[in-house]
Structures are given as C-alpha cells and as structure tokens.
C-alpha positions in Angstrom: -16.0 -14.5 5.0 -13.7 -12.3 7.1 -11.2 -9.2 7.4 -7.9 -8.9 9.7 -5.7 -6.4 9.3 -4.3 -6.0 13.2 -1.8 -2.7 11.9 -3.1 0.8 13.5 -2.5 3.1 10.4 -2.1 7.0 11.2 -2.0 8.8 8.0 -1.4 12.4 6.4 1.1 15.1 6.1 3.5 15.2 9.0 2.0 12.3 11.2 4.8 11.1 12.7 5.8 14.9 14.4 1.5 14.7 15.2 1.9 11.1 16.5 5.5 11.9 18.5 4.3 10.3 22.3 2.6 7.1 20.6 6.4 6.0 18.6 8.1 7.2 22.4 6.0 4.5 24.5 6.8 1.7 22.3 9.9 1.1 23.7 13.8 2.3 25.0 15.4 0.7 21.9 14.9 1.3 18.2 16.4 -0.2 15.3 16.3 1.7 12.2 16.1 -0.3 8.9 16.4 1.8 6.0 18.3 3.1 2.8 19.9 6.2 1.4 16.5 8.0 -0.1 15.6 8.1 3.4 18.1 10.9 4.4 17.2 13.1 1.4 13.1 13.1 1.6 12.7 14.1 5.4 11.7 10.7 6.6 14.8 9.9 8.8 15.3 13.3 10.1 11.4 13.6 11.5 12.0 10.5 12.7 15.0 10.9 15.0 14.0 14.2 15.9 10.6 12.1 18.1 12.8 8.8 18.8 14.9 12.5 20.6 17.0 10.8 24.0 16.4 7.3 23.3 18.7 4.8 22.2 18.7 4.3 18.6 20.3 2.5 15.8 20.3 2.6 12.4 20.7 0.1 9.5 21.0 2.3 6.5 22.5 0.1 3.8 19.8 -2.1 2.9 19.9 -3.4 -0.6 16.6 -3.3 -3.3 15.4 -6.6 -3.4 17.0 -7.7 -0.5 18.7 -11.3 0.1 18.3 -13.4 2.6 22.3 -13.4 3.5 21.5 -10.1 4.7 19.2 -10.8 7.9 20.6 -12.9 10.4 23.7 -10.6 10.7 21.6 -7.7 10.8 20.0 -9.6 14.0 23.0 -10.5 15.3 24.6 -7.0 15.2 21.4 -5.3 16.4 20.3 -8.2 18.8 19.8 -5.5 21.9 16.3 -3.9 20.8 12.6 -3.3 20.9 11.7 -2.1 18.3 12.4 -2.3 15.2 11.5 0.7 12.2 11.0 0.2 8.5 12.0 3.2 6.7 12.0 2.9 3.3 10.5 1.5 0.2 9.3 -2.3 0.2 13.0 -3.5 0.6 13.7 -1.9 4.1 9.8 -2.4 5.1 10.6 -6.0 4.4 13.8 -6.7 5.5 12.6 -4.9 8.8 9.9 -7.7 9.7 12.9 -10.2 8.9 15.3 -9.1 11.3 12.5 -8.4 14.0 11.7 -12.2 14.1 14.6 -13.5 14.4 15.7 -10.7 17.0 12.9 -12.4 18.9 13.9 -15.6 17.9 17.8 -15.8 17.6 18.2 -19.4 17.6 16.5 -19.8 13.9 18.7 -19.1 11.1 16.8 -17.0 7.4 16.0 -19.6 5.8 13.7 -20.7 8.7 11.9 -17.1 8.5 9.7 -19.4 5.3 8.5 -22.4 8.0 6.1 -21.1 10.1 5.1 -23.3 12.4 9.0 -21.9 13.5 8.2 -19.0 15.8 5.3 -16.8 16.8 6.5 -14.2 17.5 8.6 -10.9 16.5 9.8 -7.7 18.2 7.6 -4.5 17.6 7.0 -3.8 13.9 6.8 -0.2 12.6 6.6 1.0 9.2 7.2 3.5 7.6 7.0 4.1 4.0 8.6 6.6 1.5 7.3 5.3 -1.8 4.1 4.5 -3.2 3.4 1.0 -4.1 4.5 -1.4 -1.8 1.9 -1.4 0.8 4.2 -3.4 2.8 3.1 -1.2 6.0 -0.6 -3.5 6.2 0.9 -6.4 5.6 1.8 -10.2 7.3 4.2 -10.3 4.1 8.2 -10.0 3.6 9.9 -10.6 0.3 12.7 -11.0 -0.1 15.5 -12.6 -2.4 16.4 -16.2 -1.4 19.4 -18.0 -3.7 18.8 -15.8 -5.8 14.7 -16.0 -6.7 12.7 -13.5 -4.9 10.6 -15.1 -2.0 8.4 -13.8 0.2 7.5 -15.6 3.7 3.9 -14.4 5.1 2.8 -14.4 8.8 1.1 -12.8 11.4 3.3 -12.0 13.9 5.5 -9.6 10.8 1.9 -7.5 10.6 3.2 -3.7 12.2 1.9 -2.9 15.3 1.5 0.6 13.9 2.0 2.5 10.6 3.1 5.9 9.8 1.8 7.1 6.3 3.0 10.5 4.9 2.3 11.2 1.2 5.3 13.9 1.1 8.3 11.6 1.5 7.3 10.3 -1.7 7.6 13.9 -3.5 11.0 13.8 -3.9 10.2 10.2 -5.9 11.7 10.2 -9.4 9.0 9.7 -13.1 10.7 5.9 -12.9 10.0 5.2 -9.8 6.6 7.3 -9.5 5.5 4.9 -12.4 7.2 1.6 -10.9 6.1 1.6 -7.1 2.3 2.7 -8.6 2.3 -0.4 -11.0 2.8 -2.0 -7.7 0.1 -0.7 -5.9 -2.2 -1.4 -8.9 -1.4 -4.9 -9.0 -1.9 -5.7 -6.1 -4.8 -4.3 -6.4 -6.1 -5.8 -9.4 -4.7 -8.8 -8.5 -6.4 -8.7 -5.7 -9.6 -7.4 -6.9 -9.7 -11.1 -9.1 -8.3 -13.5 -7.0 -10.5 -16.6 -6.1 -10.0 -15.5 -2.3 -11.4 -12.0 -2.9 -14.2 -11.0 -0.5 -16.4 -8.1 -0.4 -14.5 -6.2 2.0 -11.0 -6.7 -0.2 -13.1 -6.0 -3.5 -14.3 -2.7 -1.9 -11.0 -1.5 -1.1 -9.2 -2.6 -5.0 -11.9 -1.3 -6.3 -11.4 2.4 -5.2 -7.6 1.4 -5.1 -7.7 1.4 -9.0 -10.2 4.0 -10.1 -7.8 6.4 -7.9 -4.8 5.4 -9.8 -6.8 6.1 -13.1 -7.6 9.1 -12.6 -4.3 10.3 -10.9 -1.5 8.8 -11.8 -1.6 10.3 -15.5 -2.5 14.1 -13.7 0.8 13.0 -11.0 3.2 12.4 -14.4 2.5 16.2 -15.5 2.6 17.6 -12.8 4.6 15.5 -10.1 4.9 18.3 -7.6 1.2 18.5 -7.1 0.9 17.3 -3.2 -2.7 16.5 -4.0 -1.7 13.5 -6.5 1.3 12.3 -4.6 -1.7 11.8 -2.0 -3.6 10.2 -3.7 -1.8 7.7 -4.9 -0.2 6.8 -1.5 -3.5 6.1 0.2 -4.1 3.9 -3.0 -1.4 1.7 -2.4 -2.9 1.3 0.9 -5.9 0.3 0.1 -4.6 -1.8 -2.1 -2.0 -3.2 0.9 -5.1 -3.7 2.5 -6.7 -6.1 -0.5 -3.5 -8.4 -0.3 -3.2 -8.5 3.0 -6.9 -10.8 2.3 -6.2 -12.3 -0.8 -2.1 -12.7 -1.5 -1.0 -11.5 -5.0 -1.9 -14.1 -8.3 0.2 -15.5 -11.4 1.5 -11.7 -12.3 3.4 -11.4 -9.7 4.9 -15.0 -9.6 5.3 -14.1 -13.8 7.5 -11.1 -12.5 9.8 -12.0 -10.9 11.4 -13.8 -13.3 12.4 -10.7 -14.4 13.1 -8.9 -11.7 16.3 -11.2 -10.8 17.4 -12.1 -14.1 17.2 -9.0 -16.0 16.2 -6.7 -13.0 13.7 -5.0 -13.7 11.6 -3.0 -11.1 9.1 -4.8 -9.7 5.7 -2.4 -9.8 6.5 -3.4 -13.8 7.5 -6.7 -13.9 4.1 -7.8 -12.0 2.1 -4.7 -14.6 3.4 -5.8 -17.8 1.6 -8.7 -17.4 -2.0 -8.1 -15.9 -3.6 -7.7 -19.3 -2.5 -11.6 -19.8 -4.4 -12.5 -16.8 -7.0 -10.3 -17.0 -8.4 -11.9 -20.6 -7.5 -15.4 -19.3 -9.6 -14.8 -16.1 -12.1 -13.4 -18.2 -13.8 -17.2 -19.1 -14.2 -17.6 -15.0 -15.2 -14.3 -13.3 -16.3 -12.4 -16.3 -18.3 -9.9 -14.6 -15.3 -8.9 -12.5 -12.8 -8.1 -15.5 -15.8 -6.3 -16.8 -15.5 -4.5 -13.9 -11.9 -4.0 -14.2 -12.3 -2.8 -18.3 -15.5 -0.1 -17.3 -12.9 1.6 -15.6 -9.8 2.0 -17.8 -12.0 2.7 -20.1 -12.0 -0.5 -22.2 -8.1 -1.2 -22.2 -5.8 -1.8 -20.3 -3.2 -1.7 -22.3 -4.0 2.2 -23.7 -3.7 2.9 -20.1 0.0 1.4 -20.2 0.6 3.2 -23.2 0.1 7.1 -21.7 1.6 6.5 -19.1 5.0 5.2 -21.2 5.1 1.6 -19.9 8.0 -0.1 -21.7 10.7 -2.6 -21.3 13.9 -1.8 -22.5 15.4 -5.6 -22.3 16.2 -8.7 -24.8 13.8 -11.5 -23.5 14.7 -15.0 -26.0 13.1 -18.3 -26.5 15.3 -20.1 -24.0 14.6 -17.6 -20.6 10.8 -18.2 -22.3 11.3 -21.4 -21.4 13.2 -21.5 -18.1 10.8 -18.9 -16.4 7.8 -21.0 -17.2 9.7 -23.8 -16.1 10.4 -21.7 -12.6 6.4 -19.9 -12.3 4.8 -22.8 -12.9 5.2 -24.0 -9.6 4.6 -21.0 -7.6 1.4 -20.8 -5.0 0.2 -18.2 -6.7 -1.4 -20.5 -9.5 -3.9 -21.5 -6.8 -5.7 -17.8 -6.6 -5.7 -17.1 -10.1 -9.0 -17.5 -12.0 -7.6 -19.7 -15.1 -6.2 -22.6 -16.1 -2.3 -22.0 -16.4 0.0 -25.1 -16.8 3.4 -24.5 -18.9 2.5 -24.0 -21.9 -0.2 -21.1 -20.7 2.7 -19.6 -18.7 4.9 -19.3 -21.8 2.0 -17.5 -23.8 2.2 -14.9 -20.7 5.6 -14.5 -21.7 5.4 -14.0 -25.1 2.3 -11.9 -24.6 5.0 -10.1 -22.8 7.6 -9.6 -25.1 5.3 -8.9 -28.3 3.4 -5.9 -25.8 6.1 -4.6 -23.9 9.8 -5.3 -24.8 11.1 -2.8 -27.0 
C-alpha cells in the first residue's frame, strides 16, 4: 500500500496573494495558460499582481476539451519559460501540463505525450483551479482531445510542483457549471472508492469527499453566493483529485467520454449519469463499499440526482449506443472496475442512461 502525491497544496481564500514570494521564487519567465473566464473571476488579476516585475506571457484561448493540435504550437511559441501555470478549470490545467512537457522536450510531438517512455521531465508546473470539480491541481493526469476522442495521459512529471486552491474564484460560476463540475468531483470520489486500485488512504479521502458533496451541493444550488458552501465543494473536489491520483478512474469515465465528444455533454454530467449503473454492477463484487456509498446518499443516488436536477437534453439512437459501446469496450478503465464489462453489459449501461436521464 502506498500514497504518492508530491504536489504542495496551499488552500484558502486569497491564498495566492498570501504566498507571493513562493510563486516568485519559482522562476523568472512565466507562461500562464488560461481561458477568458479568468479575467472575470479575479484570478488572473491576482496572479499578475504577485508576478509583477517578472517576465509573464499569457495564452488565454484554451478551448474546452483542448485538442492535441494546439499543444505543440503553444510550446513552440512560448519556448523560453521556466514555469507554466494552468489557471482555470480542467482544460487550462491539463493543457498547461502538456505544454510543460513539450517545452522541456522540444523534440517531441503531441502524440508522444501518450508514450511515457519518451520523456521524464517537464517544466515547473503550477495549477490554480477556478472551478470545483476536475482535481487536476493534485493529479498526474492530463486529458486532451486526440483524433476527435477524449484521451488522457499520465506521468509523474506532470504533478504540479505547487497548487493554489482558492474557492473565491468559483463564486462567479453559474448553476449549470457548478453542477457539472461538482458531479465530476463526485465521480472521482465514487469511482476511486469502488476501484480495484483503491487503498485505505484513498478510501478515507473518497468517503469524506462524497459526504461533503451530498450535504453541501444542494445547499449551494439554493444559495449560490454562500462562501462557506463554495469552500466546501472546492475542498471536496481537491480531496477527490487526490483519490484518483492513487486509483485512476473507472468505467463511468470511459462511458461518459463518448457523450462529451459526440453530444457536447459537460464532462461531469456525462460521467455522473453512469454512476448508478456502475454501483449496481459493483454491488456483486464489492457489496460493502456500495452499501457505504448508498448510505451516504440515503439509499438512492437517483434521488440525489433528481434533487439537483440532473438530466440530459439530447437524443440517443440505438446506432449511437452500438458505436459508443464498441469504443468503450477497449478502454483501459475496465481493468480497475469491479464487474464484468463485456460489450453487451456496456450497451446496457448506455441504455439505462438513456432511460433514466435523457429527456
């Protein structure tokens, strides 16, 4: 049994401003990879404040689910930096990790990111999440869009050196993004908890994360300007990120990727709608763990999802289910998922998702 999470996490309101010297000692030349929202939530202003006098370049055109096509050009344009900062949700943070590898290893192309034998180092990475869901600030993962499909890579060298976690940047999130990102965190905690790779260390974090989300997400949706509720969900998200840094994710993520790629469903929603099916299958193999999860959620995950209004406004055909099932049947996630996920079982997962969540 082991626990490896080398990222230094600094947590709390105004945490960047309170630790300006720590950031400044990391280097002289900084690249900030972000999106447009960082100018609205105050995070970019705080970061530029603490980096005043340093050489700072900004790439602020990171799209959602960033394609590998943009990674090499960014690395080539901003080749002369010491530190790459991912500022935003999962997309900017994951893009920053990929760019940091290619700047350090300029002979590589983006597709080489998926072969961890080709590199061992990256430029110094800093992550600053502005949504509460991805947990990328504490993981060795980066998920990009490769050849039209979501595909992640993993390497210890892309663990951030330090992450600054401040819930205040989530105060401007709208309801839909609040739900989708929180459900991403819930998926991380729940999948990690029932994963065949789970440990007592990861289980402790996963249980706490699930309990927090169960208690505080409905409250937050009723009172979105409540700072305490925002802080709780951010804390749960970081805990859940620590969980999957140990366990990885399971079949729900692999199933959800197809909804995101083909139907533009937000990642957290696309994953969460498969959790009830995964729990049902897992109950045949890790019943005690499933019972623990159901106890947290008062016996029914469906009721919790109904309470927060989880539904998908899409159309799903039998042909699409067959296509997606074939793709998901080859996912590496299956190996760590309790259950027998053959092609027919995966089709059943998509059919049940359509029955329960598609309106």
